[in-house]
NUKEDO-93944 format. One record per residue: chain; residue in three letters; y negated, z negated, x negated of N, C-alpha, C in turn; residue number from 1. Coordinates in pm, whole numbers, plus 50000, padded with zeros to 5 digits. Example, Ala and Ser with C-alpha at 12.3 -4.5 7.8 and 13.67 -1.06 7.14 Angstrom:
# NUKEDO-93944
- A_ALA_50569_49220_48681_50450_49220_48770_50330_49220_48680_1;
- A_SER_50225_49292_48715_50106_49286_48633_49997_49213_48710_2;
# end
This chain:
# NUKEDO-93944
- A_MET_52681_23292_31836_52666_23215_31714_52527_23151_31712_1;
- A_ILE_52520_23027_31667_52394_22955_31660_52330_22982_31525_2;
- A_ASP_52202_23018_31528_52134_23044_31401_52100_22913_31329_3;
- A_LYS_52066_22925_31203_52044_22809_31117_51927_22722_31165_4;
- A_GLU_51817_22782_31209_51700_22707_31255_51733_22623_31377_5;
- A_LYS_51807_22683_31471_51842_22610_31593_51936_22494_31560_6;
- A_LEU_52029_22515_31469_52121_22409_31428_52046_22295_31360_7;
- A_GLU_51950_22327_31274_51869_22225_31208_51785_22147_31308_8;
- A_LYS_51730_22216_31406_51650_22150_31509_51736_22055_31592_9;
- A_MET_51857_22098_31628_51947_22013_31706_51989_21891_31624_10;
- A_PHE_52015_21910_31495_52053_21799_31408_51938_21700_31396_11;
- A_SER_51818_21750_31376_51701_21663_31366_51679_21584_31495_12;
- A_MET_51697_21651_31609_51682_21583_31738_51788_21475_31754_13;
- A_GLY_51909_21502_31708_52015_21401_31714_51981_21280_31630_14;
- A_ILE_51926_21302_31512_51886_21191_31425_51777_21108_31493_15;
- A_VAL_51681_21174_31556_51573_21103_31625_51629_21020_31740_16;
- A_ILE_51722_21074_31815_51782_21001_31927_51856_20878_31878_17;
- A_VAL_51934_20892_31771_52006_20778_31715_51906_20672_31666_18;
- A_ALA_51800_20713_31600_51699_20619_31553_51632_20547_31670_19;
- A_MET_51608_20618_31779_51546_20555_31896_51639_20452_31958_20;
- A_VAL_51769_20482_31963_51865_20386_32017_51865_20259_31931_21;
- A_PHE_51867_20277_31797_51861_20161_31708_51732_20083_31728_22;
- A_ALA_51622_20151_31749_51494_20084_31769_51496_20002_31898_23;
- A_VAL_51552_20057_32004_51558_19984_32132_51646_19859_32117_24;
- A_VAL_51761_19874_32050_51849_19759_32028_51776_19651_31946_25;
- A_ALA_51705_19693_31843_51632_19598_31759_51523_19528_31839_26;
- A_LEU_51453_19602_31925_51348_19540_32006_51405_19439_32104_27;
- A_VAL_51519_19470_32165_51581_19376_32258_51624_19250_32184_28;
- A_ARG_51683_19266_32067_51725_19150_31989_51604_19068_31944_29;
- A_LEU_51496_19134_31906_51374_19062_31867_51318_18983_31984_30;
- A_TYR_51315_19045_32103_51265_18977_32222_51348_18851_32250_31;
- A_MET_51480_18864_32241_51567_18749_32268_51549_18641_32162_32;
- A_ALA_51530_18681_32036_51511_18584_31929_51380_18507_31946_33;
- A_VAL_51273_18579_31980_51145_18512_32000_51153_18418_32121_34;
- A_ASP_51224_18460_32223_51242_18375_32341_51316_18246_32303_35;
- A_SER_51417_18258_32219_51489_18139_32173_51401_18050_32086_36;
- A_LEU_51320_18113_32001_51229_18035_31916_51127_17958_31999_37;
- A_ILE_51081_18016_32105_50988_17945_32194_51054_17819_32248_38;
- A_GLY_51181_17831_32285_51254_17715_32335_51273_17608_32230_39;
- A_ILE_51280_17648_32102_51300_17552_31994_51168_17487_31953_40;
- A_TRP_51064_17567_31940_50937_17520_31884_50854_17436_31980_41;
- A_PHE_50864_17464_32110_50777_17398_32206_50856_17302_32294_42;
- A_SER_50789_17201_32341_50850_17104_32430_50902_17174_32556_43;
- A_TYR_51010_17120_32612_51070_17182_32730_50972_17196_32845_44;
- A_ARG_50871_17109_32849_50772_17116_32958_50683_17239_32945_45;
- A_TYR_50657_17282_32821_50565_17394_32799_50636_17527_32773_46;
- A_THR_50767_17524_32763_50843_17646_32735_50816_17756_32837_47;
- A_PRO_50818_17730_32968_50792_17839_33063_50654_17902_33047_48;
- A_ILE_50555_17822_33009_50420_17875_32991_50418_17974_32875_49;
- A_PHE_50477_17935_32761_50477_18023_32645_50566_18145_32667_50;
- A_GLN_50676_18129_32740_50760_18245_32772_50684_18343_32860_51;
- A_ALA_50608_18292_32954_50527_18379_33041_50420_18451_32960_52;
- A_LEU_50353_18379_32871_50250_18443_32788_50311_18550_32698_53;
- A_PHE_50426_18521_32641_50494_18619_32557_50533_18742_32638_54;
- A_SER_50584_18721_32758_50623_18833_32844_50502_18918_32883_55;
- A_VAL_50390_18854_32911_50268_18928_32944_50221_19009_32823_56;
- A_ALA_50230_18952_32705_50190_19025_32585_50280_19147_32562_57;
- A_VAL_50411_19130_32580_50504_19242_32566_50475_19348_32670_58;
- A_LEU_50448_19308_32792_50416_19403_32898_50288_19479_32866_59;
- A_ALA_50187_19410_32816_50060_19475_32782_50080_19579_32671_60;
- A_VAL_50155_19544_32570_50183_19640_32461_50262_19758_32514_61;
- A_SER_50359_19733_32600_50440_19841_32657_50356_19937_32740_62;
- A_VAL_50268_19883_32822_50181_19967_32904_50089_20049_32816_63;
- A_TYR_50036_19989_32710_49948_20061_32618_50023_20176_32550_64;
- A_VAL_50144_20149_32502_50222_20253_32436_50254_20367_32533_65;
- A_ILE_50292_20332_32654_50321_20436_32754_50196_20518_32784_66;
- A_LYS_50082_20451_32796_49956_20522_32823_49922_20617_32709_67;
- A_VAL_49940_20573_32585_49912_20659_32470_50007_20777_32466_68;
- A_MET_50134_20751_32492_50234_20859_32489_50210_20961_32600_69;
- A_MET_50168_20916_32716_50141_21007_32827_50016_21087_32800_70;
- A_GLY_49921_21030_32726_49797_21100_32693_49818_21214_32594_71;
- A_LYS_49925_21206_32514_49951_21310_32416_50000_21438_32480_72;
- A_LYS_50059_21429_32597_50113_21548_32664_50005_21617_32737_73;
# end
C-alpha cells in the first residue's frame, strides 16, 4: 500500500510534468509566431538576418538557463 505522503509527492510531480509539457508547447508556438512576424514586419531581403539574430538570442537564453540549472545541482 502506498502511504499518503508518497501519493501526494507523485501527484505533485505529475502536475509539474504536465505543466512543463504545456510550457514547451507554448515556447515552440511562440518561437514559430515570432518567426512568422519577422517575415511580415521586415523586407524579404532582411528576413534571414533577423531570423538569425532571433535564433542566436534564443540560443543564448537557452544556454544561460541550462547553465543556471546545472549550477543548482
